[in-house]
C-alpha positions in Angstrom: 0.9 -1.5 22.7 4.6 -1.2 22.1 6.0 2.7 21.8 5.8 3.9 17.9 9.5 5.3 17.3 10.8 7.3 14.7 13.4 5.2 12.3 16.1 6.1 10.4 15.6 4.9 6.6 18.1 6.0 4.0 19.9 8.2 6.3 17.2 10.3 7.9 15.8 10.0 10.5 11.3 9.9 9.9 8.3 8.0 11.3 7.9 4.8 10.2 4.8 5.6 8.0 4.8 5.4 4.6 2.3 7.1 2.6 1.3 4.4 -0.6 1.7 5.5 -4.3 -1.6 5.5 -5.5 -1.5 6.4 -9.5 -3.5 8.3 -11.9 -3.6 11.6 -9.7 -4.6 9.5 -6.7 -1.4 10.3 -4.4 -0.4 13.2 -5.7 1.8 16.3 -4.8 -1.1 17.4 -2.3 -1.1 14.5 -0.2 2.4 13.5 -0.2 3.5 17.0 0.9 1.0 16.8 3.5 2.2 13.0 4.8 5.8 14.4 4.5 5.2 17.7 6.5 3.7 15.2 9.2 7.3 13.8 9.5 6.4 10.6 7.4 7.2 9.6 4.0 4.9 10.9 1.3 4.7 9.2 -2.0 3.4 10.9 -5.4 2.7 9.0 -8.2 4.7 8.8 -11.5 1.8 7.3 -13.2 0.3 9.6 -15.2 0.4 12.7 -13.1 -1.7 15.7 -13.8 0.3 19.2 -15.3 -1.7 22.2 -14.9 -2.1 25.6 -17.2 -1.1 29.0 -16.5 -4.1 29.0 -14.4 -3.7 26.1 -12.3 -6.3 23.8 -14.2 -5.3 20.1 -14.6 -4.3 20.2 -18.4 -6.8 17.2 -19.8 -4.5 14.0 -21.5 -6.4 14.2 -24.8 -3.9 12.3 -27.8 -3.9 13.4 -31.4 -0.7 10.7 -32.8 -2.6 8.6 -35.8 -0.7 6.1 -34.2 -0.2 4.0 -31.1 3.5 4.8 -31.0 2.8 8.4 -31.5 0.2 9.0 -28.7 2.8 6.7 -26.5 5.2 9.5 -27.2 2.2 12.2 -26.1 1.5 9.6 -22.9 5.2 10.2 -22.0 5.2 14.1 -22.3 2.2 14.3 -20.1 3.6 12.0 -17.4 7.2 13.7 -17.1 5.5 17.3 -16.9 3.0 15.6 -14.8 5.4 14.1 -12.7 7.4 17.5 -12.4 4.5 19.6 -11.3 3.7 17.2 -8.4 7.1 16.7 -7.1 7.2 20.6 -6.9 4.0 20.8 -5.3 5.2 18.1 -3.0 8.2 20.0 -1.8 6.7 23.3 -1.5 4.1 21.9 0.8 6.5 19.7 2.9 8.8 22.3 3.6 11.6 19.8 3.8 9.9 17.6 6.2 9.8 13.8 6.3 10.6 12.1 2.7 9.3 12.7 -0.7 9.3 9.8 -2.7 7.7 8.9 -6.2 6.0 5.7 -6.9 6.0 4.2 -10.6 4.8 1.0 -12.1 7.6 -1.1 -13.9 5.4 -2.2 -16.4 3.7 0.5 -17.3 4.6 2.3 -20.8 8.2 3.8 -20.9 8.5 3.1 -17.5 12.7 4.1 -17.5 11.9 7.3 -19.9 9.4 8.7 -17.7 10.8 7.9 -14.5 14.2 9.5 -15.8 12.6 12.8 -17.1 10.8 13.2 -14.3 14.3 13.0 -12.0 15.9 15.1 -14.4 12.9 17.9 -14.3 12.6 18.0 -10.9 16.6 17.9 -9.3 17.1 17.0 -5.6 13.1 17.0 -5.4 12.2 13.2 -5.1 14.6 11.5 -2.2 13.4 7.9 -3.1 11.9 5.7 -5.8 9.3 3.2 -5.3 8.7 0.6 -7.9 6.7 -3.1 -8.1 4.0 -4.3 -10.9 6.8 -6.6 -11.9 10.5 -7.4 -11.8 12.2 -3.9 -11.9 16.2 -5.2 -12.3 17.1 -1.5 -13.6 15.5 0.6 -10.5 18.7 0.5 -8.9 20.7 1.5 -12.0 18.7 4.4 -12.4 18.5 5.6 -9.0 22.2 5.3 -8.5 22.5 7.9 -12.0 20.3 10.0 -10.0 21.6 9.7 -6.4 18.8 8.2 -4.7 17.6 5.8 -2.8 15.6 3.0 -4.4 12.7 0.8 -2.6 11.5 -2.1 -4.8 8.4 -3.9 -3.9 7.8 -7.0 -3.5 5.7 -10.2 -2.6 8.5 -12.9 -0.9 12.0 -13.4 -0.4 12.2 -15.3 -3.5 11.3 -12.1 -5.7 14.1 -10.2 -3.6 16.8 -12.7 -3.9 16.1 -12.3 -7.9 16.3 -9.0 -7.8 19.4 -8.4 -5.6 21.9 -11.6 -7.5 20.9 -9.9 -11.0 21.2 -6.6 -10.0 20.7 -4.6 -6.9 24.0 -6.2 -5.5 25.9 -3.8 -7.7 24.1 -0.7 -6.1 23.9 -1.8 -2.5 24.4 1.5 -0.9 21.4 3.1 -2.3 19.2 0.3 -1.3 17.0 2.3 0.8 14.5 -0.3 1.9 12.3 -3.5 0.7 8.3 -3.1 0.7 6.7 -6.0 1.2 3.2 -6.0 -0.2 1.0 -8.4 1.1 -0.3 -9.8 -2.8 -3.8 -10.9 -1.0 -4.3 -7.7 0.7 -2.7 -4.9 -0.7 -5.1 -2.6 -3.0 -4.3 -2.3 -7.1 -1.9 -4.9 -8.4 -0.6 -7.4 -6.7 2.4 -9.5 -7.2 0.4 -13.1 -6.5 2.6 -15.8 -8.4 0.8 -18.9 -10.4 2.1 -21.2 -7.1 -0.1 -19.4 -4.6 -3.7 -19.7 -4.5 -5.7 -16.4 -4.4 -8.3 -17.7 -2.5 -6.1 -19.0 0.7 -4.3 -15.8 1.7 -0.9 -16.9 4.0 -0.6 -15.0 7.2 2.6 -12.1 6.5 4.4 -12.9 9.3 5.9 -15.7 7.9 6.5 -14.4 4.6 8.0 -11.1 5.9 10.1 -13.3 8.3 11.5 -14.9 5.4 12.0 -12.1 3.6 14.1 -10.9 6.5 16.7 -14.0 6.6 16.8 -13.6 2.6 18.0 -10.0 3.5 20.2 -11.0 6.1 22.2 -13.7 4.9 23.0 -11.1 2.3 24.5 -8.5 4.8 21.2 -6.1 4.8 20.3 -6.0 8.6 20.6 -2.5 8.6 17.8 -1.9 5.4 14.2 -1.5 6.6 11.3 -3.6 5.5 8.1 -1.6 4.8 4.8 -3.9 5.5 2.4 -3.2 2.8 -1.2 -4.3 2.6 -4.0 -5.1 5.2 -2.2 -2.5 7.9 -5.0 -0.6 9.8 -4.1 0.2 13.4 -0.5 -0.2 14.4 -1.8 -1.9 17.6 -2.7 -4.7 15.7 1.2 -5.2 14.3 2.8 -4.6 18.1 4.5 -8.3 17.6 6.5 -6.9 15.1 8.0 -4.0 16.8 11.3 -4.8 18.2 11.1 -7.9 17.3 14.7 -9.7 15.7 12.7 -12.1 13.7 11.3 -9.0 11.5 14.0 -6.3 11.7 13.5 -2.5 11.4 10.2 -2.3 10.3 8.0 0.6 9.0 4.6 0.4 7.9 3.0 1.8 4.5 -0.7 3.1 4.8 -2.4 3.1 1.0 -6.2 2.9 1.7 -6.3 5.0 5.1 -4.9 8.1 3.5 -8.2 8.0 0.6 -10.4 9.5 3.1 -8.4 13.0 4.3 -9.1 16.4 3.4 -6.0 16.6 1.2 -6.9 13.6 -0.8 -7.7 14.7 -4.2 -10.2 12.0 -4.8 -14.1 12.9 -5.9 -16.0 13.2 -2.6 -18.7 11.0 -4.0 -15.5 8.2 -4.0 -14.9 9.3 -0.5 -18.3 8.7 0.8 -18.4 5.3 -1.3 -15.7 4.0 0.8 -18.1 4.6 4.0 -20.4 2.2 2.6 -18.2 -0.9 2.2 -18.6 -3.7 3.6 -16.3 -6.9 4.0 -15.6 -8.4 0.9 -16.9 -5.6 -1.4 -12.9 -5.4 -2.4 -12.4 -8.5 -3.9 -9.1 -9.9 -6.1 -10.0 -10.2 -9.9 -7.6 -10.7 -12.9 -9.6 -8.6 -15.4 -6.8 -5.8 -15.9 -5.3 -5.5 -18.9 -1.9 -6.1 -17.2 -2.4 -9.8 -16.4 -1.6 -9.1 -12.7 -4.2 -9.6 -10.2 -5.8 -6.7 -8.8 -7.7 -5.8 -5.8 -10.7 -3.7 -6.5 -13.9 -2.3 -5.5 -16.8 -4.5 -6.7 -19.1 -1.9 -8.3 -21.0 -1.9 -11.5 -17.9 -1.6 -13.7 -16.4 -5.0 -12.3 -19.5 -6.7 -12.0 -20.2 -6.0 -15.4 -16.8 -7.3 -16.6 -17.5 -10.4 -14.8 -20.5 -10.8 -16.4 -19.4 -10.3 -20.1 -16.9 -13.2 -19.1 -19.8 -15.3 -17.8 -21.4 -14.9 -21.5 -18.7 -17.0 -22.7 -18.7 -20.0 -25.1 -15.9 -22.0 -26.6 -16.3 -22.5 -30.5 -14.9 -24.0 -33.4 -14.8 -22.7 -36.7 -15.6 -26.0 -38.6 -17.9 -29.2 -36.8 -15.8 -30.9 -34.5 -16.6 -33.4 -31.8 -19.2 -31.9 -29.2 -18.8 -28.7 -31.3 -21.7 -29.6 -33.5 -24.0 -27.0 -33.4 -23.9 -23.7 -36.4 -24.9 -20.7 -35.1 -24.7 -17.6 -37.2 -22.0 -14.4 -35.8 -22.8 -10.5 -36.6 -24.1 -8.6 -39.3 -22.6 -11.3 -41.9 -24.1 -14.1 -40.5 -20.8 -16.2 -40.5 -21.0 -19.5 -39.1 -19.2 -21.1 -36.2 -19.8 -24.4 -34.7 -20.4 -24.5 -30.3 -21.8 -26.9 -28.4 -25.4 -27.5 -28.0 -26.2 -26.1 -24.8 -23.8 -23.2 -25.5 -25.9 -22.5 -28.6 -29.2 -22.4 -26.2 -27.4 -20.0 -23.8 -26.3 -17.8 -26.8 -30.3 -17.6 -27.9 -31.0 -16.5 -24.5 -28.3 -13.9 -24.6 -29.4 -12.6 -27.6 -32.7 -12.4 -26.5 -31.6 -10.4 -23.3 -29.9 -7.7 -26.2 -26.4 -9.3 -25.8 -26.1 -10.0 -29.3 -22.7 -9.2 -30.3 -20.1 -11.9 -30.4 -16.2 -10.4 -29.6 -13.5 -13.2 -30.0 -11.0 -13.4 -27.4 -7.6 -14.6 -27.6 -8.8 -18.5 -26.1 -11.1 -19.2 -29.3 -14.0 -17.9 -27.0 -16.6 -15.6 -27.8 -18.1 -13.5 -25.4 -21.3 -11.9 -25.9 -22.2 -7.8 -25.2 -24.7 -5.1 -26.6 -24.0 -3.8 -30.3 -23.2 -0.2 -28.1 -21.2 -2.0 -25.8 -19.2 -3.6 -28.3 -18.3 -0.8 -30.2 -17.1 1.1 -27.0 -14.7 -2.1 -26.9 -14.0 -2.0 -29.7 -13.4 2.2 -29.8 -11.2 1.8 -26.7 -8.8 -1.0 -28.3 -8.3 1.1 -31.3 -7.5 4.9 -29.1 -5.2 2.7 -27.6 -2.0 5.5 -26.1 0.6 2.6 -24.7 -0.2 3.5 -20.9 1.4 -0.6 -20.5 4.5 -1.8 -21.5 2.2 -4.4 -23.2 -1.5 -4.8 -22.8 -4.0 -7.8 -23.2 -6.8 -5.2 -24.0 -5.7 -3.8 -26.7 -2.8 -6.2 -27.8 -0.1 -3.5 -27.8 3.5 -3.7 -26.7 6.3 -1.3 -26.8 8.9 -3.8 -28.3 9.4 -3.8 -32.0 9.1 -4.0 -35.1 5.4 -5.3 -34.8 4.5 -3.4 -31.5 2.0 -5.6 -30.3 1.7 -8.8 -28.3 1.2 -11.3 -31.3 -2.2 -12.4 -29.5 -6.2 -11.0 -30.1 -7.0 -7.9 -28.3 -8.8 -8.9 -25.3 -12.4 -7.8 -24.9 -12.7 -9.5 -21.3 -10.4 -6.9 -19.8 -10.8 -2.6 -20.3 -8.7 0.6 -21.0 -7.0 1.1 -17.5 -5.8 4.4 -18.6 -9.3 5.5 -19.7 -11.4 4.1 -16.7 -8.7 5.6 -14.2 -8.8 9.3 -15.8 -12.5 9.2 -16.0 -13.1 8.4 -12.3 -10.1 10.8 -10.7 -11.9 14.3 -12.9 -15.1 15.3 -12.6 -14.8 18.7 -11.7 -18.1 20.4 -12.4 -20.7 17.4 -12.3 -23.2 17.3 -10.4 -23.3 15.2 -7.4 -25.5 12.7 -8.9 -23.7 12.6 -12.4 -19.8 12.2 -10.0 -21.9 9.1 -8.3 -22.5 7.4 -11.6 -19.2 7.8 -12.8 -17.7 6.4 -9.4 -19.9 3.3 -10.1 -19.4 3.0 -13.5 -15.2 2.8 -13.3 -12.3 0.8 -11.8 -12.0 1.9 -8.0 -8.8 0.2 -6.7 -8.2 -0.6 -2.9 -7.2 -2.7 -0.1 -9.3 -5.4 1.3 -9.9 -3.8 4.7 -11.7 -0.5 3.2 -14.6 -1.8 5.0 -13.4 -0.6 7.7 -13.9 2.9 7.3 -17.8 2.3 8.2 -16.6 0.8 11.5 -13.8 3.0 12.6 -14.9 5.1 15.2 -12.1 7.8 14.2 -14.5 8.2 11.1 -17.8 8.2 12.9 -20.7 10.1 11.3 -18.5 10.5 8.4 -15.6 12.7 9.7 -12.9 13.2 7.0 -9.7 13.9 8.8 -6.7 16.2 7.7 -3.5 14.2 7.0 -1.7 15.7 10.0 -5.1 14.0 12.4 -4.8 11.1 10.6 -0.8 10.5 11.4 -1.2 11.8 15.0 -4.2 9.0 15.3 -2.2 6.1 13.8 1.2 6.9 15.7 -1.3 6.3 19.4 -2.1 2.5 17.6 -5.0 3.3 16.1 
């Protein structure tokens, strides 16, 4: 194993270890502060982070606005106050060691307004902006306004080239690093393009070498690449160290920091991670963002998958193979489906899945009446957490403030699910475990390794400091 040495990143000597940013209270000021205190780069999430009342209790993010636009304004205030609170916590814990970065999604609701508000309210506390989930052309301009370095997340050299030519070339001095996030292995939302097969992972080495060639062509030999997605033991990446084809390299850990004493996720979540087997985290396309994402295949994901399987195409009038009438809902409105599909609909109804819901693709999915009502209530309660949402058809662009498409019941309210799973204080262990099973759990595809890595034997949960020290050994 080659020695793992500190690197110079954005003008500062740090360990080449980055805590991956995980939204909605999963990487917060505590986890980031301890990661930075250990000499690395800690990352707070700027996606609807927690703020606190005068007694230090998290403030519930409850919405009172009558319209989606009103509720998004409330969401922005929560996000800014939470981001500022987490930045202060991180810097206090780090004691000025390492670096503190903030991570945000370009396609989150009011992304520019949120990160601008956080930087204005926490001057000097955040040293880098990390951003992905879209093409963040204006990231560099925002960073330059506040004199902080920026770290775009890309999944190919082609994506970086587009960002550079359109925007980043004008702000090159503040480009602190480029995060290559492997679209097949990383947790959360992934950058698979329409030309890439989600079932055929490509080796990251060739893709990162291609990214380095693009960067070198722009004179960026001095800018590190941060490898993210699928990183567990650094000894497995030893051929990347001191490799002229790769150049300056650091490594991002998103999944392993989940199981630390300072990790804010519930204990039932941590325990669940010890039970995963290879393949239990998989790529899916249920997210309301429209992006692929990697998540644990729990009851929540299985329910979404079964809902999509209870799906048939239909026509308003009899046409070709659509020759069999079925009655929908309480009013019994007729539509026409294929005869085989009519038989399937009858079986689903007998099982309790009698409530049809239209999709944007002129299909119907069938659910129980209670679940269908919950879906409709969640769609109506949309608070604009994304710039546009296929689940609720919200768009933050006027004048209509909708996507122009029908709301899609095959997706879900991501804000509701992530807030629910992150805030289970006061519940019994049984209730907490149920919440964990019935909500979205993002994770990298290597999460199964918690169960096999001897470092975590007998359910051991290390401190962040112990984890960083372990990683630096190559393991």
